[in-house]
Residue frames relative to the residue before (quaternion, step in Angstrom):
aa qw qx qy qz dx dy dz
X 1.0000 0.0000 0.0000 0.0000 0.00 0.00 0.00
X 0.4721 -0.6700 0.4816 0.3102 3.64 -0.78 0.91
X 0.6158 -0.5824 0.3878 0.3622 3.55 -1.11 0.73
X 0.6626 0.5204 -0.3266 0.4283 3.61 0.85 -0.90
X 0.6386 0.5139 -0.3271 0.4703 3.60 1.10 -0.68
X 0.6302 0.5283 -0.3279 0.4650 3.58 1.04 -0.77
X 0.6587 0.5019 -0.3105 0.4667 3.59 0.96 -0.82
X 0.6517 0.5159 -0.3184 0.4558 3.58 0.96 -0.84
X 0.6375 0.5300 -0.3237 0.4559 3.57 1.00 -0.84
X 0.6471 0.5203 -0.3186 0.4573 3.61 0.98 -0.82
X 0.6713 0.5044 -0.3089 0.4466 3.58 0.91 -0.86
X 0.6970 0.4805 -0.2757 0.4553 3.58 1.00 -0.77
X 0.5907 0.5908 -0.3684 0.4078 3.58 1.15 -0.55
X 0.4065 -0.7100 0.5183 0.2491 3.59 -0.90 0.91
X 0.0679 -0.8117 0.5800 -0.0101 3.56 -0.70 1.08
X 0.6112 -0.5301 0.4343 0.3961 3.54 -1.28 0.31
X 0.3136 -0.7393 0.5671 0.1828 3.55 -1.03 0.82
X 0.1792 -0.7812 0.5934 0.0746 3.58 -0.60 1.16
X 0.1566 -0.8092 0.5635 0.0564 3.57 -0.40 1.25
X 0.0862 -0.8165 0.5708 -0.0086 3.56 -0.67 1.12
X 0.0206 -0.7830 0.6215 -0.0169 3.55 -0.99 0.91
X 0.1295 -0.7334 0.6598 0.0997 3.55 -1.04 0.84
X 0.0686 -0.8308 0.5512 -0.0370 3.54 -0.65 1.20
X 0.5735 -0.5993 0.4499 0.3311 3.51 -1.27 0.53
X 0.7919 -0.0708 0.1143 0.5956 3.58 0.87 -1.05
X 0.7454 -0.4245 0.2611 0.4427 3.59 -1.24 0.00
X 0.6655 0.4716 -0.3375 0.4698 3.67 0.82 -0.76
X 0.6165 0.5427 -0.3459 0.4535 3.60 1.08 -0.67
X 0.6364 0.5147 -0.3288 0.4712 3.60 0.98 -0.81
X 0.6544 0.5265 -0.3182 0.4397 3.57 0.87 -0.95
X 0.6934 0.4766 -0.2974 0.4512 3.59 0.76 -0.99
X 0.6618 0.5059 -0.3200 0.4513 3.59 0.88 -0.87
X 0.6652 0.4991 -0.3072 0.4627 3.59 0.96 -0.84
X 0.6429 0.5113 -0.3182 0.4733 3.59 0.99 -0.83
X 0.6604 0.5136 -0.3041 0.4556 3.58 0.91 -0.91
X 0.7328 0.4579 -0.2469 0.4386 3.58 0.83 -1.00
X 0.6278 0.5636 -0.3639 0.3948 3.60 1.00 -0.70
X 0.5776 0.5825 -0.3769 0.4301 3.58 1.18 -0.48
X 0.7234 0.3878 -0.2298 0.5229 3.59 1.21 -0.49
X 0.8011 0.3277 -0.1351 0.4822 3.58 0.97 -0.87
X 0.5442 0.6210 -0.4114 0.3859 3.61 1.20 -0.16
X 0.3021 -0.7230 0.5911 0.1913 3.56 -1.21 0.57
X 0.3989 -0.7347 0.5006 0.2245 3.56 -0.98 0.86
X 0.0235 -0.8015 0.5961 -0.0414 3.54 -0.79 1.12
X 0.3844 -0.6543 0.5892 0.2775 3.54 -1.24 0.50
X 0.3919 -0.7249 0.5228 0.2180 3.57 -0.91 0.97
X 0.2603 -0.8082 0.5159 0.1136 3.58 -0.56 1.19
X 0.8083 0.0069 0.0478 0.5868 3.58 1.06 -0.75
X 0.7022 0.4570 -0.3374 0.4293 3.54 -1.20 0.52
X 0.7969 -0.2481 0.2052 0.5111 3.54 -1.23 -0.51
X 0.8529 0.0994 -0.1112 0.5003 3.56 -1.03 0.93
X 0.1569 0.8075 -0.5505 0.1422 3.63 1.05 0.70
X 0.7602 0.3378 -0.2831 0.4773 3.56 -0.98 0.94
X 0.6561 0.4679 -0.3099 0.5046 3.58 1.22 -0.39
X 0.4299 -0.6747 0.5248 0.2908 3.56 -1.30 0.01
X 0.0500 -0.7823 0.6185 0.0555 3.53 -1.28 0.33
X 0.4347 -0.6338 0.5681 0.2942 3.53 -1.31 0.43
X 0.0313 0.8242 -0.5601 0.0773 3.57 -0.78 0.99
X 0.4271 -0.6518 0.5643 0.2726 3.53 -1.13 0.75
X 0.5269 -0.5912 0.4933 0.3599 3.59 -1.14 0.59
X 0.7461 -0.1776 0.1339 0.6276 3.54 0.99 -0.92
X 0.1486 -0.8088 0.5679 0.0351 3.55 -0.92 0.95
X 0.0010 -0.7732 0.6340 -0.0136 3.55 -1.05 0.83
X 0.0218 -0.8058 0.5913 -0.0240 3.55 -0.68 1.11
X 0.1438 -0.7748 0.6134 0.0534 3.56 -0.99 0.92
X 0.0899 -0.8077 0.5826 0.0097 3.59 -0.47 1.24
X 0.3475 -0.7833 0.4846 0.1757 3.57 -0.52 1.21
X 0.8033 0.1137 -0.0321 0.5837 3.59 0.94 -0.91
X 0.0105 -0.8563 0.5162 0.0095 3.64 0.54 1.07
X 0.6183 0.5641 -0.3282 0.4379 3.58 1.28 -0.31
X 0.4802 0.6796 -0.4364 0.3424 3.62 1.25 -0.17
X 0.3089 -0.7543 0.5547 0.1672 3.56 -0.88 0.98
X 0.5394 -0.1876 -0.8209 -0.0083 1.54 -2.08 1.41
X 0.4975 -0.6622 0.4770 0.2940 3.55 -1.22 0.49
X 0.7253 0.4207 -0.2263 0.4958 3.57 1.20 -0.57
X 0.5683 -0.5869 0.4418 0.3708 3.61 -1.15 0.54
X 0.1836 -0.7517 0.6246 0.1052 3.53 -1.24 0.58
X 0.2576 -0.7911 0.5378 0.1366 3.59 -0.43 1.20
X 0.4676 -0.6678 0.4918 0.3060 3.64 -0.80 0.89
X 0.5616 -0.6355 0.4043 0.3423 3.63 -0.87 0.89
X 0.6054 0.5935 -0.3556 0.3936 3.59 1.08 -0.68
X 0.5990 0.5765 -0.3613 0.4223 3.60 1.18 -0.45
X 0.3210 -0.7978 0.4632 0.2143 3.58 1.21 -0.46
X 0.6333 0.4864 -0.3468 0.4920 3.60 1.15 0.53
X 0.5470 -0.6351 0.4248 0.3421 3.63 -1.09 0.57
X 0.5971 -0.5203 0.4530 0.4095 3.54 -1.28 0.30
X 0.5650 -0.6371 0.3973 0.3420 3.62 -0.98 0.72
X 0.7911 0.1138 -0.0466 0.5992 3.61 1.16 -0.60
X 0.3369 -0.7215 0.5674 0.2094 3.56 -0.94 0.90
X 0.5679 -0.6069 0.4345 0.3470 3.56 -1.07 0.73
X 0.6293 0.5472 -0.3368 0.4372 3.59 1.06 -0.74
X 0.5791 0.5764 -0.3784 0.4350 3.60 1.15 -0.50
X 0.6928 0.4616 -0.2702 0.4836 3.59 1.03 -0.79
X 0.8266 0.2826 -0.1056 0.4751 3.55 0.71 -1.11
X 0.5653 -0.5818 0.3923 0.4336 3.58 1.25 -0.21
X 0.3373 0.7260 -0.5504 0.2371 3.51 -1.10 0.71
X 0.7999 -0.2978 0.2127 0.4757 3.53 -1.32 -0.18
X 0.8051 0.2709 -0.2198 0.4797 3.53 -0.89 1.01
X 0.7343 0.3514 -0.2146 0.5397 3.59 1.27 -0.15
X 0.3292 -0.7652 0.5240 0.1776 3.56 -0.65 1.13
X 0.7897 0.1090 -0.0443 0.6021 3.57 1.16 -0.57
X 0.4056 -0.7069 0.5202 0.2553 3.58 -0.89 0.89
X 0.5903 -0.5759 0.4208 0.3779 3.56 -1.19 0.45
X 0.5821 0.5650 -0.3764 0.4476 3.59 1.12 -0.56
X 0.6313 0.5087 -0.3345 0.4804 3.62 1.04 -0.72
X 0.6242 0.5448 -0.3324 0.4507 3.59 1.02 -0.78
X 0.7158 0.4447 -0.2417 0.4812 3.58 1.09 -0.76
X 0.8284 0.3084 -0.0991 0.4570 3.58 0.88 -0.93
X 0.7085 0.3537 -0.2843 0.5404 3.63 1.20 0.20
X 0.5490 -0.6513 0.4332 0.2946 3.55 -1.26 0.44
X 0.3810 0.7485 -0.4734 0.2655 3.59 1.26 0.10
X 0.0434 0.7801 -0.6222 0.0492 3.59 -0.92 0.96
X 0.3072 -0.7812 0.5215 0.1528 3.55 -0.72 1.10
X 0.6594 -0.4823 0.3976 0.4178 3.55 -1.31 0.33
X 0.7746 0.3138 -0.2472 0.4903 3.56 -0.85 0.98
X 0.6186 0.5112 -0.3526 0.4814 3.58 1.24 -0.22
X 0.3353 -0.7567 0.5243 0.2003 3.60 -0.67 1.06
X 0.7737 -0.0617 0.0323 0.6297 3.57 1.26 -0.40
X 0.0898 -0.7085 0.6745 0.1871 3.50 -1.41 -0.03
X 0.5997 -0.5429 0.4248 0.4064 3.57 -1.17 0.42
X 0.6539 0.5345 -0.3162 0.4321 3.57 0.97 -0.84
X 0.6186 0.5326 -0.3439 0.4641 3.58 1.03 -0.75
X 0.6695 0.4949 -0.3007 0.4651 3.57 0.93 -0.89
X 0.7253 0.4557 -0.2505 0.4511 3.59 0.96 -0.85
X 0.8210 0.2817 -0.1164 0.4827 3.60 0.95 -0.79
X 0.7872 0.2565 -0.1294 0.5457 3.61 1.20 -0.22
X 0.2120 0.7945 -0.5323 0.2012 3.56 0.79 1.06
X 0.3417 -0.7684 0.4972 0.2138 3.64 -0.51 1.10
X 0.3527 -0.6785 0.5969 0.2429 3.54 -1.15 0.68
X 0.0922 0.8079 -0.5675 0.1294 3.57 -0.58 1.18
X 0.7943 0.3624 -0.2178 0.4363 3.54 -1.36 -0.01
X 0.8411 -0.1413 0.1237 0.5073 3.54 -1.09 -0.80
X 0.6243 0.5500 -0.3554 0.4259 3.61 1.00 -0.76
X 0.6543 0.4874 -0.3097 0.4883 3.58 0.99 -0.80
X 0.6308 0.5394 -0.3264 0.4524 3.57 0.99 -0.85
X 0.6830 0.4762 -0.2862 0.4741 3.58 0.86 -0.96
X 0.6084 0.5464 -0.3415 0.4633 3.59 1.11 -0.74
X 0.6977 0.4751 -0.2718 0.4621 3.57 0.83 -0.99
X 0.6753 0.4691 -0.2798 0.4956 3.60 1.15 -0.62
X 0.3645 -0.7472 0.4733 0.2912 3.58 1.33 -0.13
X 0.2583 0.7839 -0.5131 0.2356 3.56 1.04 0.86
X 0.0879 -0.8597 0.5030 0.0135 3.55 0.28 1.30
X 0.5136 0.6001 -0.4423 0.4248 3.59 1.25 0.13
X 0.7463 0.3322 -0.1926 0.5437 3.57 1.25 -0.39
X 0.7907 0.3127 -0.1198 0.5125 3.56 0.90 -1.01
X 0.3561 -0.6785 0.5998 0.2302 3.56 -1.13 0.76
X 0.1106 -0.8466 0.5196 0.0321 3.55 0.32 1.32
X 0.0018 0.7957 -0.6041 0.0433 3.58 -0.81 1.06
X 0.6208 -0.5346 0.4168 0.3938 3.53 -1.30 0.31
X 0.4699 -0.6118 0.5488 0.3221 3.54 -1.25 0.55
X 0.0133 -0.8633 0.5009 -0.0597 3.55 0.03 1.34
X 0.4440 -0.7077 0.4277 0.3451 3.60 1.36 0.05
X 0.6348 0.4497 -0.3620 0.5136 3.56 1.20 0.52
X 0.7906 0.2093 -0.1114 0.5646 3.58 0.33 -1.21
X 0.7739 0.1170 -0.0604 0.6195 3.57 1.11 -0.74
X 0.1007 0.7974 -0.5898 0.0791 3.58 -0.78 0.98
X 0.3145 -0.7530 0.5575 0.1526 3.53 -1.27 0.51
X 0.0113 0.7711 -0.6362 0.0235 3.54 -1.06 0.88
X 0.8484 -0.0800 0.0115 0.5231 3.56 -0.73 1.14
X 0.7477 -0.4326 0.2033 0.4609 3.54 0.94 0.97
X 0.6354 0.5094 -0.3283 0.4785 3.59 1.29 -0.05
X 0.3157 -0.7367 0.5672 0.1894 3.59 -0.94 0.91
X 0.0961 -0.7875 0.6083 0.0249 3.55 -1.05 0.87
X 0.2909 -0.7373 0.5892 0.1567 3.53 -1.24 0.67
X 0.1945 -0.7258 0.6492 0.1182 3.55 -0.98 0.94
X 0.3276 -0.7926 0.4796 0.1858 3.58 -0.20 1.28
X 0.6239 0.5584 -0.3463 0.4232 3.58 0.99 -0.82
X 0.7164 0.4345 -0.2560 0.4821 3.58 0.79 -1.02
X 0.5987 0.5629 -0.3594 0.4422 3.62 1.08 -0.68
X 0.6811 0.4796 -0.2913 0.4704 3.59 0.88 -0.90
X 0.6156 0.5338 -0.3460 0.4653 3.59 0.99 -0.77
X 0.6787 0.4928 -0.2908 0.4604 3.58 0.84 -0.98
X 0.6589 0.5305 -0.3140 0.4311 3.58 0.95 -0.90
X 0.6625 0.4923 -0.3096 0.4722 3.58 0.88 -0.88
X 0.6776 0.4975 -0.3024 0.4493 3.59 0.93 -0.86
X 0.7251 0.4515 -0.2475 0.4573 3.58 0.99 -0.82
X 0.8211 0.2968 -0.1133 0.4743 3.58 0.83 -1.00
X 0.6040 -0.5662 0.3745 0.4176 3.61 1.19 -0.16
X 0.6232 -0.6341 0.3635 0.2784 3.51 -1.31 0.41
X 0.6372 0.5193 -0.3637 0.4383 3.63 1.12 -0.35
X 0.3445 0.7251 -0.4856 0.3461 3.52 0.28 1.35
X 0.1615 -0.8143 0.5537 0.0652 3.61 -0.62 1.13
X 0.5387 0.6470 -0.3927 0.3702 3.60 1.22 0.30
X 0.6256 0.6219 -0.3220 0.3436 3.59 1.17 -0.50
X 0.1780 0.7815 -0.5617 0.2053 3.55 0.20 1.38
X 0.3077 -0.7087 0.6031 0.1981 3.57 -0.93 0.92
X 0.1610 -0.8266 0.5376 0.0431 3.57 -0.37 1.29
X 0.1453 -0.7741 0.6115 0.0758 3.55 -0.94 0.94
X 0.7019 0.4957 -0.2711 0.4336 3.58 0.93 -0.90
X 0.1337 -0.7304 0.6638 0.0898 3.52 -1.27 0.68
X 0.5765 -0.5786 0.4258 0.3893 3.64 -1.02 0.58
X 0.6664 0.5198 -0.3053 0.4388 3.59 1.01 -0.77
X 0.4674 0.6819 -0.4448 0.3446 3.61 1.24 -0.11
X 0.5248 0.6307 -0.4168 0.3912 3.60 1.18 -0.35
X 0.6396 0.5378 -0.3269 0.4413 3.59 1.16 -0.49
X 0.5917 0.5773 -0.3669 0.4267 3.62 1.23 -0.27
X 0.5016 -0.6351 0.4911 0.3224 3.56 -1.11 0.65
X 0.7834 0.1250 -0.0679 0.6050 3.59 1.13 -0.63
X 0.0824 -0.8300 0.5505 0.0362 3.63 0.25 1.21
X 0.6843 -0.4983 0.3240 0.4225 3.59 -1.19 0.43
X 0.4226 -0.6848 0.5373 0.2526 3.56 -1.07 0.82
X 0.6811 0.4168 -0.2633 0.5414 3.58 1.00 -0.85
X 0.1771 -0.8175 0.5430 0.0748 3.58 -0.68 1.09
X 0.8057 -0.1349 0.1122 0.5658 3.60 0.92 -0.78
X 0.1610 -0.7130 0.6685 0.1371 3.50 -1.39 0.41
X 0.1529 -0.7886 0.5917 0.0679 3.56 -0.34 1.23
X 0.2126 -0.7945 0.5612 0.0924 3.57 -1.12 0.62
X 0.0336 0.7652 -0.6429 -0.0060 3.52 -1.27 0.48
X 0.1853 -0.7319 0.6403 0.1415 3.54 -1.12 0.73
X 0.1569 0.7706 -0.5948 0.1669 3.53 -0.64 1.18
X 0.8197 0.0863 -0.1181 0.5538 3.57 -0.96 0.90
X 0.6383 -0.5776 0.2987 0.4119 3.54 1.05 0.95
X 0.6289 0.4911 -0.3470 0.4928 3.60 1.14 0.63
X 0.3750 -0.7022 0.5614 0.2263 3.56 -1.14 0.73
X 0.0911 -0.7968 0.5974 0.0061 3.57 -0.71 1.15
X 0.2506 -0.7608 0.5834 0.1343 3.56 -1.13 0.74
X 0.1160 -0.7476 0.6512 0.0593 3.55 -1.19 0.76
X 0.0768 -0.8584 0.5043 -0.0543 3.53 -0.18 1.36
X 0.0510 -0.8055 0.5898 0.0256 3.58 -0.94 0.87
X 0.0977 -0.7622 0.6396 0.0232 3.54 -0.98 1.03
X 0.4226 -0.6935 0.5182 0.2682 3.58 -0.91 0.88
X 0.7635 0.0066 0.0299 0.6451 3.58 1.09 -0.83
X 0.0145 -0.8382 0.5395 -0.0789 3.56 -0.88 0.91
X 0.3108 -0.7391 0.5744 0.1653 3.55 -0.73 1.13
X 0.3547 -0.7840 0.4750 0.1841 3.56 -0.45 1.23
X 0.6808 0.5301 -0.3284 0.3843 3.59 0.80 -0.93
X 0.8406 0.1246 -0.0509 0.5247 3.61 0.63 -1.04
X 0.6410 0.5687 -0.3280 0.3978 3.57 1.08 -0.69
X 0.6729 0.5179 -0.3107 0.4271 3.58 0.78 -1.00
X 0.7096 0.4422 -0.3134 0.4502 3.66 0.67 -0.87
X 0.6489 0.5053 -0.3304 0.4630 3.61 1.00 -0.73
X 0.6603 0.5185 -0.3066 0.4485 3.58 0.87 -0.97
X 0.7350 0.4425 -0.2573 0.4446 3.57 0.72 -1.04
X 0.5907 0.5435 -0.3799 0.4598 3.61 1.08 -0.53
X 0.6795 0.4713 -0.2930 0.4798 3.59 0.93 -0.86
X 0.6570 0.5055 -0.3141 0.4629 3.59 0.94 -0.85
X 0.6144 0.5324 -0.3444 0.4695 3.59 1.09 -0.65
X 0.6292 0.5142 -0.3337 0.4779 3.60 1.03 -0.72
X 0.6186 0.5241 -0.3369 0.4787 3.59 1.07 -0.71
X 0.6664 0.5007 -0.3047 0.4608 3.59 0.90 -0.89
X 0.6273 0.5350 -0.3292 0.4602 3.56 1.03 -0.77
X 0.6509 0.5067 -0.3104 0.4725 3.58 1.00 -0.87
X 0.7024 0.4795 -0.2873 0.4406 3.59 0.77 -0.99
X 0.6559 0.5038 -0.3277 0.4567 3.60 0.91 -0.82
X 0.6406 0.5254 -0.3235 0.4571 3.58 1.04 -0.74
X 0.6729 0.4909 -0.2903 0.4711 3.57 0.99 -0.87
X 0.6659 0.4888 -0.3013 0.4764 3.59 1.02 -0.75
X 0.4117 -0.7146 0.4657 0.3210 3.57 1.08 -0.75
X 0.5668 0.5429 -0.4096 0.4650 3.57 1.09 0.76
X 0.6299 -0.5309 0.4036 0.3981 3.55 -1.32 0.11
X 0.5094 -0.6150 0.5124 0.3157 3.52 -1.31 0.48
X 0.1914 -0.8628 0.4655 0.0480 3.56 -0.47 1.22
X 0.7634 -0.3711 0.3019 0.4341 3.52 -1.30 -0.54
X 0.2562 -0.7476 0.5913 0.1609 3.53 -1.37 0.08
X 0.0829 -0.7499 0.6541 0.0532 3.55 -1.04 0.86
X 0.0696 -0.8123 0.5788 -0.0156 3.56 -0.72 1.13
X 0.0466 -0.8099 0.5846 -0.0142 3.56 -1.01 0.84
X 0.0856 0.7796 -0.6189 0.0426 3.53 -1.25 0.52
X 0.2988 -0.7209 0.5898 0.2080 3.54 -1.14 0.67
X 0.7655 0.3277 -0.1920 0.5194 3.58 1.26 0.18
X 0.2500 0.7565 -0.5630 0.2196 3.61 0.93 0.82
X 0.0728 0.8452 -0.5106 0.1401 3.57 -0.55 1.16
X 0.2882 -0.6844 0.6359 0.2102 3.49 -1.48 0.21
X 0.3419 -0.7081 0.5773 0.2199 3.57 -0.85 0.94
X 0.7167 -0.4817 0.2961 0.4083 3.54 -1.25 0.42
X 0.6687 0.5055 -0.3185 0.4425 3.60 0.85 -0.92
X 0.6882 0.4860 -0.2771 0.4619 3.58 1.04 -0.81
X 0.5447 0.6178 -0.4078 0.3942 3.60 1.14 -0.45
X 0.6516 0.5005 -0.3145 0.4754 3.60 0.98 -0.80
X 0.6419 0.5099 -0.3192 0.4755 3.59 1.02 -0.78
X 0.6390 0.5337 -0.3234 0.4498 3.58 1.01 -0.84
X 0.6468 0.5149 -0.3252 0.4591 3.58 0.97 -0.78
X 0.6364 0.5091 -0.3291 0.4769 3.58 1.04 -0.73
X 0.6728 0.4992 -0.3044 0.4532 3.59 0.90 -0.90
X 0.7605 0.3820 -0.1969 0.4867 3.58 0.98 -0.84
X 0.4035 -0.7383 0.4518 0.2967 3.58 1.34 0.10
X 0.4489 0.6531 -0.4734 0.3846 3.55 0.95 0.99
X 0.4837 -0.6604 0.4957 0.2902 3.56 -1.12 0.71
């Protein structure tokens, strides 16, 4: 095939659009993503899951790079002239009137209420050791398992069951073995999550320490842009602040990605008001 024909074929082929945003802080990322999705999002009908049968605007793939995610405030602030509420109340993140549990508790503790099939915090702080991993642990097979003492922090026991706190395990690992380590991923997803009608949206938080700073790399399979993104990232930033302080490094940058960042129909009208678009 002649080169010019190959090039023409590539240009005509429809490809996924990877939308990239570099932002100063978390509210800046939110506003830029909301503003741009009105122009670059594609409209899809929802076949299954939340809001099935409705439509939403969705990026093919989204990548955001936040340089200073620790800059306060962490949440967007809607100008009063827009006449619409902020997408997330501060009390929702940190606790307050009207909320029995803060979102930070949902992310960073193992508490799970009746009717909840999972919480992010349960996955991050209370992961049971089972199957072959438990067998190898009990056999003290140190060629496979990083066997550690049951210290009631990274490893703890309840009613004869061993549990792993991923947050504390990663903190301990960085402090003990040094910062050049590509294994330290906070895992939320389980293969068996495919059996759930509503599996976790947050799949993983990868970590890296570079230039004496802790950086997070976050992936969501599906992500509500209007209210979900600001709430999720504010809580995840608090987690990063805690971990960097415990490790003894600076609080670093954040790279976030999703193949399903979207605006539901109701939020599209709010986004147009916020962005002064018709």
